[in-house]
N, C-alpha and C positions, 0 to 999 in steps of 0.2 A: 374498400376503405383505404385512404391515403396513409402510407407508413411515415412515421416521423423520422427526421434526421436525429442522429445521436452523437453528441460530442462528449468525450470522456477526457477530463482534465486531471492529470495524475502528477502529484509532486513526490519528492523523495525525502523521507526522513522528517516530515512535518508534524510537530506536536499539535494536538487539537487545540490547546490553549493559546496558540499563537494567533488565534482569530477572535475578533470582537464578539461574534455570535456564540462563542464558547467561553466568554468572560475576560478576554484580553482587554485591559483598560486603555492601552494606547491605541491610536487609530492606525492599525496595521492593515486591516482588510475591509475597508468600507464597501468595496464592490461585491465581494463575496458575502458580506453581511447582508447586503440588499438581495443577493440571490437567495439566501436563507429565508428572508422575509417574504419572498414570493414563492418559495418551494417548500421542501421538507428538510428539516434539520434532524439528523440522527445524533442524539446526544451521547449515545453509548455504542460507538462503532469501534471495532477492534481488528487488528491484523491477525491473520491466522498463522503467520510465520514472519517474525520481525527481522528478516534479512532480505536484501534487495531482489536477487534473482529468484529465490524460492517464492516470495510473495507474488512476483510477476507471473510465475508459472501457474500459480493458483488462479490468478485473475484472468489469464487467457484461456484456461481450460475448464474451470469449475471443479477441479480436483485438488486435493491436498498435496503438499510438496512431496511426500513420500510416494504418492500415487503417480505424480508426473515423473518422478525420478530426480527432479531438480531440488534435492534436499538441502543443498548449499550453493553458494556462488561458485561459478566455474563449472556448472553442469548444463549442457545444452538441452533445450526442449526437444524431445524426440521428433524427428521429421514426420513420423506417421501419426502424431498425436493431433486430434481434432480440436480446433480452437473456436472461440466465438467469431473470429474473422471468417473462418471457413463456413460456419453456419449462416452468418449474416450474408455472405457472398452468395451462397446457394439460394438464398431467399430474396435476391434482387437488390441487395445493398452494394454500393461502392464502398470499399473498405480502405482506409488509409492510416498510416502511422508516421508520427513525427517525434524524434527525440531519442531517449535512451531506451535500448532494447534489453540487453543483459541476459539473453537467452540463446545465444548462438555458439558459444565456445565451450569446449570440453578440455579440461586440463587440470594440472596439479594432482598430487597423489591422492588415491582413494582406494578403499577395498571394495567399493561397490562397482557393479557393472554399469558404467555410464557410456559405453561405446568408445569408438576411436577418438584419439586426441585431435581436436580441431581448434584453431586459434584465430578468431576474428575480432579480438579485442580492439585492434587498431586498424583492421582491414575492412573493406566492404563486405557485407553479408550477402551470400548468394540467395537466390530466390527461394530455394527449398528450405532455408533456415529462417524465413521471415514470418512463420506462423500463419500463413494464409493472407497476409496483407499485400495482395498482389495488384491492387489498383493504384495505390500511391504509397511511396516509401521514401522517407528522408530520415535516416537514423544512423546511429553508431551503436555497436554492441556495448562498449563502455565509453559513454560520452565524456567521462572525466579523464579518459586516456587520450581522446582525440581533440580535446579542447581545454582551455583555461577560461576563467570567468569573463574575459574580455576579447577572446579570439579563439578560433578553432575551426573545425570542419565536421561535417557529417557526410554520408554517402547517399546518393539518390538511387532510384530503381535501376539505373543503368550502371551502378557501381562506380560512379564518378564522384569525386570530391566536390562538395559545396561548401565554400569558405565563408566565414563571418568574422567581422572585426568590430563587434560591439558587445555590450553585456549579454551574456548567454540567454537569459530569459527573454530579453528584447528580441534577440535574433530568432529564437524558436517561435516567438509570437509572430514576427514578420512572415516567417514561412507558413504559419497557420492562416494568417490573413490572406496570403496569396492563394493558398489551397481553397479557402472559402470563396474567393472571388472567381475562381475557375471551376467551381463545383458544377456538375451537370444538374440543372434545375429539374430535369425530368426523371431523376433517379435519386432515391434517398441515400444519404451517406452515413457511414459510421467512421468518425475520426478519433483516433487515440493519440492524444498529445501528452508526451511524457517528459516533463521538465526534470533536470538534475537537481535544481535548488529545492529546498535549502540545505541539501547534503553538502558536507565539507568538500573542498578541493583536496583530494588525497595527497598529491605530491607537495602541496603547500602546508599540509597538516593544520588547516584552519578553515573557518567559514569566511566567505568573502561576499558581502552584500554590496549593493551600489555604493558609490562614494559618499553619499549623504548619510549612510547608516549610523555612524557613530554620533553625529550631531543630532539626528532625528530621534534615535531610540536609546540614548544613553541613560535617560531617566526612567528606567523600567522598574516594574515591581518584580521582585524575585519570585518565581514560582515556588509554591510551598514544598514540592518534592525536592527542590534543589537547596533550600535553606539549610545551612550548617554542613553542607557536603562540599568536598573539595572540587573534584572534577576540573573542567576547563570552561565552565559556563561564564565566568566573570569576564574573560577576555573575548568571548565569542558571541555572547547573547545579543548585543546590538546588531552585529552583522547578520546573525541568524534571523532576527526580526526584519532586517532590511531585505534579506532574500524573500521572505514571506510577503513583504510589502510590494516588492517588485513583481512577484507573481500576481498579486491582487491588481496592481495597476495594469498589468498586461491582460489579465482577465477582463478588465474594463474595456480595453481596446477590442478584444474579441467579441464581447457582448454588443458593443456599438456597431461592429462590422456586421454581425448577424441582423441587427435592426436595419442597417443601411441596405442590406441585400434582401430584406423582407423574409428572412429565414427564422427569425427568433421565435415566432409563434408556433412553428412546427419543428422545433428542435428541442430535444430533451438533453439537458446538461447534467452530467454527473461530475462531482468534484471530490477527490479523496487523496490519500497518500498510502504508501506501502507500509510504513511503520513510523514510530515516533523517534525521540532523541532524549537520552538522559545525561548527555554531556560528561561521560566517564564517571558518573557517580555510582553506578551499579556494577560495572566491570571495567575493563581497560579501554573500552571504546564507546560506541554511542547507542547501540541497540542490543540485539541478541540476548535478551533476558525476558523474564515473565512480567516485569514490572509495568505499571500503567504508563510510565513515561516511554516505554518501548512499544507498547501495543495499542494504546488508545489513540485513535486517529480521527481526523475530521471526515465527515461525510454529509454532503448536501446533494440532493437531487431536485431538479426543477423541470417541470414540463409533464404533459400527459396527466396522469392521475396524481402526480407529485406537485401539489399546489396548495395554496391556502395558508401559508405561514404556519404549517404544522411543526410541532416538535415531538419527536418519537423517543420515548424513554427505553423501549425494549432493547435488549442487547442484540447487536447484529455484527456480522463478520465480513471481511473481504470476500470470503467464499460465497457469500450471498449475492455478489454483484453480477457474475456471469448469467445466472438464470434471470435476474432482474433485467439486465440489458436485453436479453432475448424476448422477455415478456413485453418490454417497452416497444420492441420491434414487431409485436404481434406474432411471435414465433413461440411455439411450445418448447420449453427447455427439455433437453434429453434427460431421461431418467437417471443416467449415470452421474449427473452433476450432484455434488454433495450439498450445495447451498439451497437457500429458500428465496422465493420471489418476494422482494420487499414491498411490492405493491399491496400485498395483504395488509401491511401496517398502515396504509393510508385509509383503510376502511374503519368503520366504527367498531366492529366486533373482530377481535383477533385474540381471544382469550386462550387459544391453544398454542400460542407462540412459545416455544421452549427457550427460556432465558439462560442458556448455557453455551459458552464459547470454548471450542477446542483449539489449542495452540500448540504447534510444533516449533521447537527451537533448535538451531543447529550452530555449528562452528565453535562457539564458545563452550558448548556442551551438547550432549544428546539429551534434550529436555522436552518434557511434555507438561502442559498445564491446562487447567480448567478454570474458567472465570464465570461465576454466577453473579446474581445481583448483589449478593452480600459477601461472597468468599472468593479468594484466589488460592488455589492449591497447585503446587508445582513440584515436579520430580526430575531427577537427572541421573545419569550413569556417571559416577565419579571416576570410574576406571577407564572408560572408553573415550577416544578422541572424537569429538563432534564434527571434525572436518573429514576424518577418514571413514566414519561409519554413519549410516542414516538412522539406525534403530538399535535397540538393545533388548536383551531378554531379562535383565535385572536393573531396576531403577531404585533410587533411594529418595526418600522424602527430602525436600529442599526448602520450600517456603509454604507458609500458611498465613494469609492476611485476612483480617476482618475489615472489609472495605467500607462498611457503613460507619464503623467507629474509628477507622484508621485509613482514610482515603488516600493518604500520601505514603502509605506503606513504610512506616517507621518502626513497627514492632512485628518481628517475625515470630509467630506463635507455634512454629512447628515442633518445638521441644516441650510445649506445655501440655501435661497430661489431661488438663481440664477439657481439652478439645479433641480427645481421642475419638469420641463418637462422631464429631463433625468430620474429622479426617477419614474415618472409615466410610462415611457416606460419600464424600468427595472422591475417595480412592476408587470406589465401585463405579461411580459415574465416569471417571477418567478412564478406567479400564474398559468400560463399555465403548467409549470413543476409539481407543487404541485397537480393540478387537474388531470393531466395524471397519475402521479406515485402514489399519495396517495388517489386519488378519493375524494378529499376535495376541497372546495372553501372558504378558510378562509378569514377573514377580516384583512387588514394590516393598522394599524393606524400610523399617523406621529410620528416621534421621539419626545419625550418629556423628559425633565430632571427629 
């Protein structure tokens, strides 16, 4: 049986509601909206770790961030850790990577054992730190450090600079089209395309969309979770939508190239992001919180059994994508992977799907959360630094939201004694996840001011 090609398109910090298929009223993502109409749209997809590096480690391995050791940014993926690229390569796939990697460097203070300090943030990444992507490589560990929105460079498999002088999304797409044109037609490929946008440009301290962004997207509807909140969304949201529109336009180019090369019918496409963006309305930056604006992400899969304009309401996680990718490639996922094959949800009967998402949060806090269909329950250690430590033995209740009656999380119910029974139930469920994933049984104390 012929194995399909697999194209994984990954964005950075993209809110799910930036897309028309998730309710965005402006025409920001017409090409991706069409992808959803031909594939499967997952309405309730969530990050399992709303920070760039940790989320990427989960996606490459099928393990949670505390299991990979990449509990925060600045921790390298261990060189002996097996990734989806290794498994696909062992099963006949040509594996390639383009864009932001963010898993090669160890640095900055920590009390965890993360191995020797190595810094590839602005340097070419040696082969042993590429996570098994040995057939094609064009990447930077921190693309925001080796480029700006209209110029920069990546490094190829020979560790040589590859320079670009155009909008970054356009440039990465050009490289992708070149890859597709040169792909071996006698061997299936797995290509991981990792855009930096719509993430802000760190040293500019703002989001930078294409030059048309302000004119095209200034007449936006304010997302309900941002209304009445300060943050920095007012000055950034048009550019943010412009970034998303540019990704969509470039996805259209990729889709046309797949058609032109007669690859589209045998290519499974996955589109998602590492986490969302709350525009400094929940903490001092853009993610690293339990809130929907941090964790609710877009997810569309098209091809193979993912077809028929289906919309899936079940709760799914980034941790579910590694086994799903392998299943798409007709490979049995290894038992150690924590996620579940999403192909199950394309079938009529999936009543045993467990609608509970486990979330680990780092850097801003040592946080853990559980998200169910109705509830959000989050805990943190108020005494320990979430950058220096990965886990805690004592947590304190932090947030409780009734998502059915308060979908934009305006009312924290954690202090309300009327919900003590709910908190107890969620506490036990969350402790079950922590015990299973982290091999710990911490104490959770009630919220206190």
